[in-house]
Each structure stands twice: as structure tokens, then as C-alpha cells.
C-alpha positions as CSV (number, residue, x, y, z in Angstrom):
1,M,-71.8,58.4,-4.0
2,V,-73.5,61.6,-5.3
3,Y,-70.5,62.1,-7.7
4,K,-71.0,58.7,-9.2
5,L,-74.7,59.3,-9.8
6,L,-74.0,62.7,-11.4
7,H,-71.2,61.2,-13.5
8,V,-73.5,58.5,-14.9
9,L,-76.4,61.0,-15.4
10,G,-74.0,63.2,-17.4
11,A,-72.8,60.3,-19.5
12,V,-76.4,59.2,-20.2
13,M,-77.4,62.8,-21.2
14,V,-74.4,63.1,-23.6
15,L,-75.1,59.7,-25.2
16,A,-78.8,60.4,-25.6
17,A,-78.1,63.8,-27.2
18,A,-75.3,62.6,-29.5
19,G,-77.3,59.5,-30.5
20,G,-80.4,61.6,-31.3
21,V,-78.3,63.9,-33.5
22,A,-76.5,61.0,-35.2
23,V,-79.8,59.2,-36.0
24,H,-81.4,62.4,-37.3
25,A,-78.4,63.0,-39.6
26,A,-78.2,59.4,-40.7
27,N,-81.8,59.7,-41.8
28,G,-80.9,62.6,-44.0
29,G,-81.8,65.4,-41.6
30,R,-80.0,68.7,-41.5
31,R,-79.1,70.8,-38.5
32,E,-81.7,73.4,-39.5
33,D,-84.4,70.8,-39.8
34,N,-83.9,69.4,-36.3
35,Q,-86.8,70.7,-34.1
36,L,-85.1,69.4,-31.0
37,R,-81.8,71.0,-31.8
38,G,-81.8,73.4,-28.7
39,L,-82.9,70.6,-26.3
40,L,-80.3,68.2,-27.6
41,A,-77.5,70.8,-27.5
42,G,-78.5,71.7,-23.9
43,M,-78.6,68.1,-22.8
44,H,-75.2,67.5,-24.5
45,G,-73.6,70.6,-22.8
46,I,-75.0,70.0,-19.4
47,G,-74.1,66.3,-19.6
48,L,-70.5,67.1,-20.5
49,V,-70.2,69.5,-17.6
50,L,-71.8,67.1,-15.1
51,S,-69.7,64.2,-16.2
52,V,-66.4,66.0,-16.0
53,V,-67.1,67.9,-12.7
54,A,-68.3,64.7,-11.1
55,G,-65.4,62.7,-12.5
56,F,-62.9,65.2,-11.0
57,G,-64.9,65.1,-7.7
58,M,-64.5,61.3,-7.6
59,L,-60.8,61.5,-8.2
60,G,-60.2,64.1,-5.6
61,G,-56.5,64.6,-6.4
62,S,-54.0,63.9,-9.1
63,L,-54.8,62.3,-12.4
64,P,-53.7,58.7,-13.0
65,G,-53.0,57.5,-16.5
66,W,-56.4,56.1,-17.2
67,A,-58.1,59.4,-16.2
68,W,-56.1,61.2,-18.9
69,V,-57.4,58.7,-21.5
70,K,-61.0,59.4,-20.2
71,L,-60.4,63.1,-20.7
72,V,-59.5,62.4,-24.3
73,I,-62.7,60.3,-24.6
74,W,-64.6,63.2,-23.0
75,L,-63.2,65.5,-25.7
76,C,-64.4,63.0,-28.4
77,F,-67.9,63.1,-26.9
78,G,-67.7,66.9,-27.0
79,A,-67.2,66.8,-30.7
80,A,-69.8,64.1,-31.3
81,L,-72.6,66.6,-31.6
82,T,-71.1,68.4,-34.6
83,L,-69.7,65.5,-36.6
84,P,-72.9,64.0,-38.0
85,Y,-74.0,67.2,-39.6
86,R,-70.6,68.1,-41.0
87,Q,-70.0,64.7,-42.4
88,Q,-73.2,62.7,-42.8
89,A,-71.2,59.6,-43.7
90,L,-70.0,59.5,-40.1
91,A,-73.5,59.5,-38.6
92,K,-74.2,55.8,-38.9
93,P,-70.8,54.7,-37.6
94,L,-71.2,57.1,-34.7
95,V,-74.4,55.3,-33.6
96,V,-72.2,52.2,-33.0
97,I,-68.9,54.0,-32.0
98,L,-70.3,56.2,-29.3
99,P,-71.6,53.3,-27.1
100,L,-68.4,51.4,-27.6
101,L,-66.4,54.4,-26.6
102,A,-68.6,54.8,-23.5
103,A,-68.0,51.1,-22.6
104,F,-64.3,51.6,-23.0
105,A,-64.5,54.6,-20.6
106,A,-66.4,52.5,-18.1
107,Y,-63.8,49.8,-18.4
108,L,-61.0,52.3,-17.7
109,S,-62.7,53.5,-14.5
110,L,-63.7,50.1,-13.3
111,Y,-60.4,48.3,-13.9
112,K,-57.9,51.2,-13.9
113,P,-55.4,49.3,-16.1
114,F,-52.7,52.0,-15.8
């Protein structure tokens, strides 16, 4: 039960941080201009660690196929903080893509299709 709560908390932290950076970059902001840069980077990093550690805690053993896909999604979320500043054209699509990717990750863990 605690693992599930920590996993969700980590996911929320990652989405909030990545969304904040994406919106800032979409509005023309640069990495140097972001006054919350340290806070967002910290939230992102702690959220990634929480979500992966709690995810492995819930699995408790070998990795089924859907868990491998979730690890790839986790890597995508890891890169999500750097993409908007490197390619500002990606910032607006990321605001839509990240929640959809999170919904797909939730689908995988709820329905375990493979």
C-alpha cells in the first residue's frame, strides 16, 4: 500500500516539474531565466527515484513485459526536463504528450496487457 502511494507521489512530482518547465519554455523562457529551476529539478529527480523504487517494490520479483515498457516511459520522463529548453518547438507538444504518456503507463499497470 505504501509503495503505491509513493509511486503515485513520484509520478505527480515528475509531471508537475516537467509541466512547469514545458510551460515556461513554451512561453519563451530560457533555462537561465527560470527562478524555480532548482526546485523543479529537485522535484523531478526525487519524483523519478520515488516512482522507480516504489515501482520495483510493488513488483517484488522479475519484470513482466509491461514493466519493461514502463521503464522506457520512465526514461522518457527523465529526459522530459531537458527537451523543452533544447528544442523550444517541443515545449507545447510536451504539455499534451506527457499526461498521455502517464495515462498509458497507468493503463499498463492496471490492465497488464502483456
